C-alpha positions as CSV (number, residue, x, y, z in Angstrom):
1,M,102.0,111.1,102.9
2,I,100.0,112.5,99.8
3,R,102.1,115.7,99.7
4,A,105.0,112.6,99.0
5,L,103.1,110.6,96.5
6,A,102.3,114.3,94.8
7,A,105.8,114.6,94.4
8,A,106.7,111.0,93.5
9,A,103.8,110.9,91.2
10,L,105.6,113.0,88.9
11,T,108.0,110.2,87.7
12,A,105.4,107.3,88.6
13,A,103.7,107.1,85.2
14,A,107.3,106.2,83.9
15,L,108.0,104.2,86.8
16,A,104.0,102.4,86.0
17,L,105.8,101.2,82.5
18,A,109.2,100.0,84.1
19,A,107.7,98.3,87.2
20,P,105.3,96.4,84.3
21,A,107.5,96.2,82.0
22,V,109.7,94.2,84.4
23,A,107.1,92.0,84.7
24,Q,106.8,91.2,80.8
25,D,108.4,87.5,82.0
26,A,106.1,84.9,80.0
27,T,105.6,83.2,83.1
28,L,104.5,85.9,85.3
29,S,102.3,86.9,82.2
30,Q,100.7,83.6,82.7
31,A,100.6,83.2,86.0
32,R,99.1,86.5,86.5
33,A,96.5,85.4,83.9
34,A,96.0,82.5,85.6
35,G,95.3,84.1,89.3
36,L,98.0,82.7,90.3
37,I,100.2,86.5,91.0
38,G,98.8,90.1,91.2
39,E,99.6,93.6,92.1
40,Q,99.7,94.8,95.4
41,A,98.8,98.4,96.7
42,D,102.1,98.4,97.9
43,G,103.5,98.5,94.2
44,Y,104.8,94.5,94.4
45,L,103.7,91.2,92.8
46,G,102.0,89.1,95.5
47,F,100.6,85.3,95.7
48,V,96.9,84.6,95.9
49,P,96.3,82.6,99.0
50,G,95.5,78.9,98.1
51,A,97.1,79.2,94.3
52,S,100.0,76.3,94.0
53,V,102.8,77.7,92.8
54,S,106.2,76.4,91.6
55,A,109.2,76.9,92.6
56,D,110.5,78.8,89.8
57,L,107.7,80.9,89.7
58,R,108.6,81.8,93.4
59,G,111.6,82.8,92.2
60,R,110.0,85.1,89.5
61,V,108.3,86.8,91.3
62,E,110.8,87.5,94.2
63,Q,113.5,88.8,91.5
64,N,110.7,90.9,89.7
65,N,109.9,92.4,93.8
66,I,114.0,93.1,94.1
67,Q,114.4,94.4,90.5
68,R,111.5,96.8,91.4
69,R,112.2,97.7,95.2
70,Q,115.8,98.8,93.4
71,L,114.1,101.3,90.8
72,Y,111.6,102.2,93.6
73,T,114.8,102.9,95.8
74,R,117.0,105.0,92.4
75,R,113.7,107.0,92.3
76,A,112.6,108.0,95.5
77,A,116.1,109.5,96.2
78,E,116.5,111.5,93.4
79,R,113.2,113.0,94.3
80,N,113.4,113.0,97.8
81,V,110.7,110.6,98.9
82,S,110.9,107.6,100.8
83,V,111.0,103.9,98.8
84,N,107.1,103.1,100.1
85,E,106.1,106.7,99.2
86,M,107.5,106.4,95.5
87,A,106.1,101.9,95.9
88,A,102.9,103.5,96.5
89,A,102.6,105.9,94.1
90,V,103.6,103.7,91.2
91,A,101.0,101.1,92.5
92,C,98.6,104.2,92.0
93,E,99.2,104.5,88.3
94,V,99.2,100.0,88.1
95,F,96.3,100.0,89.6
96,Q,94.8,102.8,88.0
97,S,95.7,101.4,84.2
98,R,97.4,98.5,84.3
99,I,95.1,95.4,85.9
100,A,93.4,93.8,83.5
101,I,89.5,92.3,83.9
102,G,90.0,88.7,85.3
103,E,93.6,89.4,86.7
104,R,93.7,89.5,90.6
105,Y,94.9,92.2,92.6
106,R,95.6,92.5,96.4
107,D,93.8,95.9,97.5
108,A,94.8,99.0,100.2
109,N,93.0,96.6,103.3
110,G,95.0,93.2,102.1
111,Q,92.0,91.7,100.4
112,W,92.3,90.3,97.4
113,R,89.6,90.9,94.1
114,Q,89.5,89.8,90.8
115,R,88.7,92.7,88.1
116,T,86.0,92.2,86.1
117,A,83.9,94.6,83.8
118,A,81.3,94.9,86.1
119,E,83.3,96.1,89.2
120,P,86.7,98.0,88.3
121,V,89.2,97.8,90.8
122,A,89.4,99.1,94.0
123,M,92.0,101.8,94.2
124,P,93.7,102.2,98.0
125,P,92.8,105.8,99.6
126,F,96.4,107.3,99.2
127,C,95.7,107.3,96.0
128,G,93.5,110.5,96.0
129,G,90.5,109.7,94.0
């Protein structure tokens, strides 16, 4: 998988810019800042357990994830890697540079965490460092 991630990493930076750009919806940005949703190690947005989530927010997150999957699928086909490998490569880039202090994220073990100034983002082991 590491070899495939290396191949996928060639486009991960561009996708990392594109995937969060899809997420620039003000509602998603507010929900992220409020700790209701966060990035996941699988390359998709998820709901923080216990968060009170409206039907509108649930729909927006689902739509965002559909758009991400479409993007990952196109890019995976171009690079001859699996969709999951492409999503993981993008997740590595997002975890490294796009999770702001105070935002929540779900690590590779499925545990929800909050990034703080004292505790940087726990990178998934498949990111290679």
